[in-house]
C-alpha positions in Angstrom: 4.4 70.2 3.2 5.5 73.4 1.8 6.3 74.5 -1.2 9.7 75.3 -0.5 10.5 71.4 1.2 8.4 69.9 -1.7 10.7 71.1 -4.4 14.3 71.1 -2.2 13.6 67.3 -1.5 12.9 66.8 -5.4 16.4 69.0 -6.2 18.0 66.6 -3.8 16.8 63.0 -5.4 16.8 64.6 -8.7 19.5 66.8 -9.5 22.6 64.6 -9.8 20.8 62.1 -12.8 19.4 65.2 -14.2 22.8 66.7 -14.4 24.2 63.3 -16.1 21.3 63.1 -18.4 22.2 66.6 -19.4 25.7 65.5 -19.6 24.6 62.5 -21.8 22.3 64.0 -24.3 24.0 67.0 -25.1 28.1 65.8 -24.6 28.9 69.0 -23.3 29.8 68.7 -19.6 31.0 72.6 -20.0 27.7 74.0 -20.3 25.2 71.1 -18.4 26.4 72.4 -15.3 24.7 76.2 -15.9 21.8 75.3 -18.1 21.0 72.5 -15.3 21.3 75.3 -12.4 19.0 77.6 -14.6 16.6 74.4 -15.6 15.9 73.6 -11.1 15.8 77.6 -10.8 12.7 78.0 -13.7 11.0 74.3 -11.8 11.2 76.4 -8.8 9.3 79.6 -10.8 6.5 77.4 -11.6 6.6 74.7 -9.3 3.2 75.1 -8.6 2.3 73.8 -12.1 5.6 71.5 -12.7 4.5 69.3 -9.7 1.4 68.3 -11.7 3.4 67.1 -14.5 3.8 63.2 -15.4 7.9 63.4 -15.1 8.9 66.4 -13.5 12.4 65.5 -13.9 12.0 64.9 -17.1 11.1 68.2 -17.7 14.0 69.8 -15.9 16.7 67.7 -17.9 14.7 68.0 -20.8 14.9 72.2 -20.5 18.6 72.0 -19.6 19.5 70.3 -22.5 17.7 72.6 -24.8 19.0 75.6 -22.8 23.0 74.0 -23.7 22.1 73.7 -27.0 20.6 77.1 -26.8 23.6 78.8 -25.8 25.6 76.6 -28.5 24.2 77.8 -30.9 24.4 81.4 -30.2 28.6 80.5 -30.1 28.4 78.2 -33.1 26.1 80.1 -35.6 26.4 78.3 -38.8 27.5 75.3 -37.5 24.5 72.4 -37.7 25.9 69.5 -35.4 26.5 69.5 -31.9 30.5 68.5 -31.1 31.2 64.7 -30.9 33.7 65.0 -27.9 32.7 65.2 -24.1 34.3 64.7 -20.7 32.3 63.8 -17.1 35.3 66.4 -15.5 32.0 69.2 -14.6 29.7 66.9 -13.6 30.1 67.3 -10.0 28.5 64.9 -7.1 27.5 61.9 -9.2 29.1 59.1 -9.9 31.6 59.6 -13.1 30.3 58.2 -16.8 32.5 55.8 -18.3 34.2 57.9 -20.8 34.1 54.8 -23.4 30.8 54.9 -22.7 29.9 58.6 -23.1 32.2 59.0 -25.9 29.5 56.1 -27.9 26.4 57.5 -26.9 27.7 61.3 -28.2 27.8 59.7 -32.0 24.1 58.5 -31.7 22.0 60.6 -33.1 20.4 63.2 -31.2 16.8 61.2 -30.3 18.6 58.4 -29.5 20.5 60.5 -26.9 17.5 61.9 -25.5 15.7 58.8 -25.1 19.0 57.5 -23.3 19.2 60.5 -20.9 16.0 60.0 -19.8 15.2 56.5 -19.9 18.3 54.9 -18.5 20.0 57.7 -16.5 17.5 59.5 -15.1 15.4 56.3 -15.0 12.0 57.9 -16.5 8.9 55.7 -17.6 8.4 55.4 -21.3 5.7 56.8 -21.0 7.4 59.8 -18.6 10.0 59.8 -21.6 7.6 60.5 -24.7 6.1 63.2 -22.5 8.7 64.9 -22.4 9.7 64.4 -25.3 6.8 64.8 -27.6 6.9 61.4 -28.8 5.0 58.4 -28.7 5.7 55.8 -25.8 6.4 53.6 -28.8 8.8 55.5 -30.8 10.8 55.9 -27.1 11.3 52.1 -27.3 12.3 52.3 -31.0 15.0 54.8 -29.9 15.8 52.7 -26.8 16.0 49.9 -29.1 18.4 51.1 -31.8 20.2 53.2 -29.6 21.2 50.3 -27.3 22.2 48.3 -29.9 24.8 50.4 -31.3 25.8 51.0 -28.2 26.7 46.9 -27.9 28.0 46.6 -31.3 30.3 49.4 -30.4 31.2 48.4 -27.4 31.4 44.2 -27.9 34.8 43.1 -27.0 34.8 41.0 -29.7 34.0 43.8 -32.8 37.6 44.0 -34.1 38.5 40.2 -33.2 39.4 39.2 -37.2 
């Protein structure tokens, strides 16, 4: 199989999932699409090495998330927190993310958002997620457990019933 055919297959399988995970990880649907496209362009430019990566889709997602954050920082010098609100209107050709769930994910600490984005939305293993984020697989499990507990507490139907 040629490099172009292999990369095309990779793109077709992962593009939609990567985009959703970038939106969830960054809370920035407005710039996630451009950043994801640029990250896939970078992936193609380094495909001969990236194809050997244990989690190339996670690499693309982390790269795109970093691009979104870099772009946001350029425009928001002096601010240290990402915006809490996000929409999925810019996400095309992928199932929408429930707005209530996305709002809850955006309230999580950044590392927990990244772990949710990679483990749940991109369906990466704990090892792949750990490699992509530069942490241990045990830390991935800890962040995932805490994130899911926080999401359950916030989304619980009995949370405000006294």
